[in-house]
Rosetta silent file (secondary structure, phi, psi, omega in degrees, C-alpha in Angstrom):
SEQUENCE: XXXXXXXXXXXXXXXXXXXXXXXXXXXXXXXXXXXXXXXXXXXXXXXXXXXXXXXXXXXXXXXXXXXXXXXXXXXXXXXXXXXXXXXXXXXXXXXXXXXXXXXXXXXXXXXXXXXXXXXXX
SCORE:     score description
SCORE:     0.000 S_00000001
   1 L     0.000  139.345  177.927  180.699  216.004  -91.173 S_00000001
   2 E   -81.232  160.316  179.921  180.740  216.729  -94.917 S_00000001
   3 E  -136.925  146.994  163.417  181.083  220.251  -96.254 S_00000001
   4 E  -109.189  125.402 -176.548  180.183  222.281  -99.266 S_00000001
   5 E  -107.977  126.311  175.819  182.749  225.065  -99.620 S_00000001
   6 E  -124.780  124.189  179.240  181.922  228.291 -101.488 S_00000001
   7 E  -125.521  147.053  171.089  184.603  230.978 -101.660 S_00000001
   8 E    79.751   32.514  175.302  184.784  234.449 -103.070 S_00000001
   9 E   -70.941  110.438 -174.019  181.114  235.492 -103.301 S_00000001
  10 E   -95.350  131.448 -178.026  181.573  239.137 -104.352 S_00000001
  11 E  -143.027  162.176  168.350  178.992  241.751 -103.407 S_00000001
  12 E  -111.599  133.312 -179.525  178.659  245.503 -102.912 S_00000001
  13 E  -139.104  171.686 -176.616  177.240  246.656  -99.636 S_00000001
  14 L  -121.806   48.829 -174.631  176.712  249.761  -97.523 S_00000001
  15 L  -102.697  144.453  177.556  177.838  248.470  -94.170 S_00000001
  16 L   143.482  165.537 -178.663  179.964  250.291  -91.616 S_00000001
  17 L   -87.702  -17.990 -176.154  179.912  252.869  -88.842 S_00000001
  18 L   -91.081  140.664 -177.878  181.160  255.756  -90.934 S_00000001
  19 H   -53.668  -40.658 -177.271  178.728  257.915  -92.975 S_00000001
  20 H   -64.585  -28.400  177.352  180.740  257.600  -96.154 S_00000001
  21 H   -67.091  -32.354 -179.639  180.490  253.811  -95.994 S_00000001
  22 H   -78.096  -20.319 -179.315  176.707  254.113  -96.016 S_00000001
  23 H   -93.465  -51.606 -174.661  176.768  256.443  -99.011 S_00000001
  24 H   -83.563  -27.666 -173.850  179.493  255.144 -101.295 S_00000001
  25 L    68.626  173.574 -178.799  179.370  251.466 -100.455 S_00000001
  26 E  -165.099  165.590  179.158  182.304  249.069 -100.881 S_00000001
  27 E   -75.108  145.688  173.207  183.063  245.505 -101.835 S_00000001
  28 E  -129.856  143.101  178.064  182.458  242.567  -99.524 S_00000001
  29 E  -127.780  132.937 -176.114  183.579  239.000 -100.141 S_00000001
  30 E  -118.592  132.787  171.457  181.978  235.993  -98.472 S_00000001
  31 E  -115.635  141.826 -178.167  183.368  232.501  -97.975 S_00000001
  32 E  -130.679  144.425  164.999  181.176  229.711  -96.639 S_00000001
  33 E  -122.580  105.547 -179.417  181.671  226.228  -95.219 S_00000001
  34 E   -93.943  118.259 -175.863  178.271  224.560  -95.208 S_00000001
  35 E  -102.336  126.639  179.313  178.232  221.452  -93.002 S_00000001
  36 E  -164.682  166.773  177.135  175.731  218.710  -93.703 S_00000001
  37 L   -83.102  116.160 -179.805  175.492  215.001  -94.386 S_00000001
  38 L   -99.876   10.163 -175.359  176.118  214.488  -98.110 S_00000001
  39 H   -60.232  -52.672  179.995  175.824  210.696  -98.080 S_00000001
  40 H   -57.142  -43.824  179.100  172.339  210.533  -99.650 S_00000001
  41 H   -62.129  -43.133 -177.836  173.270  213.073 -102.325 S_00000001
  42 H   -66.181  -35.111 -178.325  176.489  211.190 -103.075 S_00000001
  43 H   -84.522  -26.605 -175.288  174.702  207.853 -103.418 S_00000001
  44 H  -104.623  -18.030 -178.103  171.622  209.027 -105.333 S_00000001
  45 L    61.637   37.711 -174.696  173.028  211.880 -107.455 S_00000001
  46 L  -116.422  119.696 -179.552  169.806  213.809 -106.549 S_00000001
  47 H   -58.927  -29.512 -179.234  169.933  217.584 -106.058 S_00000001
  48 H   -68.894  -11.875  179.511  166.997  217.379 -103.641 S_00000001
  49 H  -102.128   17.188  176.422  169.245  215.546 -101.142 S_00000001
  50 L  -143.323 -164.126  177.875  171.772  218.337 -100.921 S_00000001
  51 L  -111.330  131.152  176.197  171.850  222.143 -100.940 S_00000001
  52 L   -74.357  105.322 -174.740  171.683  224.100 -104.187 S_00000001
  53 H   -69.104  -17.039  170.750  174.753  226.320 -103.921 S_00000001
  54 H   -64.696  -43.231  176.664  173.313  228.670 -106.516 S_00000001
  55 H   -65.074  -38.164  177.019  170.430  229.404 -104.140 S_00000001
  56 H   -56.622  -53.108 -178.668  172.937  229.802 -101.321 S_00000001
  57 H   -59.488  -42.695  178.778  174.859  232.420 -103.309 S_00000001
  58 H   -62.522  -38.984  178.393  171.705  234.307 -104.267 S_00000001
  59 H   -62.878  -46.799 -179.011  170.685  234.435 -100.588 S_00000001
  60 H   -61.312  -47.095 -178.970  174.106  235.727  -99.528 S_00000001
  61 H   -62.101  -41.827  179.668  174.138  238.456 -102.191 S_00000001
  62 H   -61.130  -37.437 -178.792  170.611  239.567 -101.229 S_00000001
  63 H   -71.024  -48.988 -177.075  171.635  239.908  -97.582 S_00000001
  64 H   -64.497  -37.082 -177.721  174.919  241.766  -98.260 S_00000001
  65 L   -85.454   -1.074 -178.432  173.247  244.068 -100.819 S_00000001
  66 L   -95.169 -136.538 -176.141  170.251  244.616  -98.491 S_00000001
  67 L   -52.242  128.987 -179.559  169.792  246.218  -95.106 S_00000001
  68 L   -75.416  144.475  176.781  172.938  247.952  -93.893 S_00000001
  69 L  -118.146  149.475  172.440  174.675  246.905  -90.697 S_00000001
  70 L   -68.486  -44.289 -171.098  177.206  248.897  -88.606 S_00000001
  71 L  -111.065  138.087  176.017  179.348  245.848  -87.943 S_00000001
  72 H   -68.292  -23.563  174.219  180.569  243.129  -90.240 S_00000001
  73 H   -60.142  -43.556  178.327  180.173  240.815  -87.238 S_00000001
  74 H   -65.742  -40.212  178.611  176.413  241.460  -87.319 S_00000001
  75 H   -64.588  -43.099  178.964  176.253  240.960  -91.069 S_00000001
  76 H   -60.235  -43.766  176.565  178.136  237.650  -90.801 S_00000001
  77 H   -61.836  -44.488  179.471  175.696  236.445  -88.114 S_00000001
  78 H   -58.629  -41.432  177.256  172.739  237.464  -90.256 S_00000001
  79 H   -60.909  -49.675 -177.831  174.108  235.455  -93.205 S_00000001
  80 H   -62.799  -44.904 -178.572  174.650  232.344  -91.079 S_00000001
  81 H   -64.126  -44.090  179.636  171.250  232.572  -89.402 S_00000001
  82 H   -61.321  -41.133  178.871  169.421  233.072  -92.684 S_00000001
  83 H   -65.844  -37.627  176.423  171.118  230.114  -94.313 S_00000001
  84 H   -66.157  -34.705  177.950  170.217  227.883  -91.377 S_00000001
  85 H   -70.709  -38.684 -173.453  166.603  229.039  -91.598 S_00000001
  86 H   -82.715  -28.716 -175.994  166.391  228.565  -95.342 S_00000001
  87 L  -118.662  101.143 -172.044  168.190  225.237  -95.763 S_00000001
  88 L   -65.529  -24.158 -179.546  166.913  222.514  -93.455 S_00000001
  89 L   -73.932  -17.605 -178.032  169.731  220.059  -94.327 S_00000001
  90 L   -68.823  134.264  174.039  172.376  222.380  -92.903 S_00000001
  91 L   -93.886  -42.265  176.434  173.818  221.364  -89.539 S_00000001
  92 E  -156.065  165.974  178.382  176.118  224.357  -89.255 S_00000001
  93 E  -143.120  134.047  170.502  177.682  227.129  -91.343 S_00000001
  94 E  -106.533  129.193 -179.033  180.940  228.995  -91.060 S_00000001
  95 E  -115.960  124.057  171.397  180.877  232.461  -92.606 S_00000001
  96 E  -110.219  120.018 -177.533  184.056  234.404  -93.365 S_00000001
  97 E  -114.560  117.928 -178.853  183.186  237.971  -94.338 S_00000001
  98 E   -99.353  138.442  174.160  185.968  240.037  -95.895 S_00000001
  99 L  -125.486   80.481 -168.114  185.929  243.837  -96.043 S_00000001
 100 L   -70.530  -15.146  179.238  188.988  244.449  -98.233 S_00000001
 101 L  -117.436   31.489  177.949  188.572  248.247  -98.502 S_00000001
 102 L   -57.449  133.817 -177.194  187.761  248.982  -94.849 S_00000001
 103 L   -83.196   78.935 -175.595  188.614  252.620  -94.106 S_00000001
 104 L  -109.109    1.171  170.803  191.079  252.039  -91.278 S_00000001
 105 L    81.877   14.248  177.341  193.819  254.457  -92.195 S_00000001
 106 L  -149.145  165.534  179.495  196.720  252.110  -92.808 S_00000001
 107 L   -78.644  132.046  178.420  197.907  249.720  -95.530 S_00000001
 108 L  -152.706  164.053  178.749  196.526  246.188  -95.144 S_00000001
 109 L   -90.576  -41.649 -175.953  195.676  243.181  -97.248 S_00000001
 110 L  -162.270  151.011  164.890  192.321  242.227  -95.734 S_00000001
 111 L  -122.194  134.591 -179.458  189.990  242.634  -92.782 S_00000001
 112 E  -151.847  155.202  167.723  187.639  239.743  -92.086 S_00000001
 113 E  -121.188  150.369  176.345  185.489  238.113  -89.451 S_00000001
 114 E  -128.919  127.318  178.773  184.656  234.453  -89.202 S_00000001
 115 E  -125.369  154.016  173.190  181.589  233.211  -87.425 S_00000001
 116 E  -125.569  130.810  178.656  180.080  229.770  -86.959 S_00000001
 117 E  -119.780  143.699 -178.054  176.383  229.228  -86.504 S_00000001
 118 E  -122.468  146.913 -178.269  174.802  225.912  -85.487 S_00000001
 119 L   -54.717  -41.940 -172.665  171.272  224.682  -86.028 S_00000001
 120 L  -100.668   43.197  173.574  170.587  224.106  -82.321 S_00000001
 121 L   -98.180    0.000    0.000  171.748  227.451  -80.889 S_00000001
């Protein structure tokens, strides 16, 4: 299966279980692996036969900057599900959601979850 890879979609969101996360907000970074058949797009050079990754990025930003979730797991699932609903050519999507400033009380480089959503789930 072919893939469109988008990495480093930067957003500010208000997700988390702690009250200060809901008030101050924090950065979130999203990486995507969009799985679909790119043969027609590759042969025809026609945008209508693939997925417009600008639209994908706008959708992701709207979700992350929208309704708050307690868990980044839930947010990652919401992103995957929305992309599958919005883009009919998608077979599956892997979402890696980074929360680099998670308030966990120790020094760390990154906290992230990775989910995979499939069209026929």
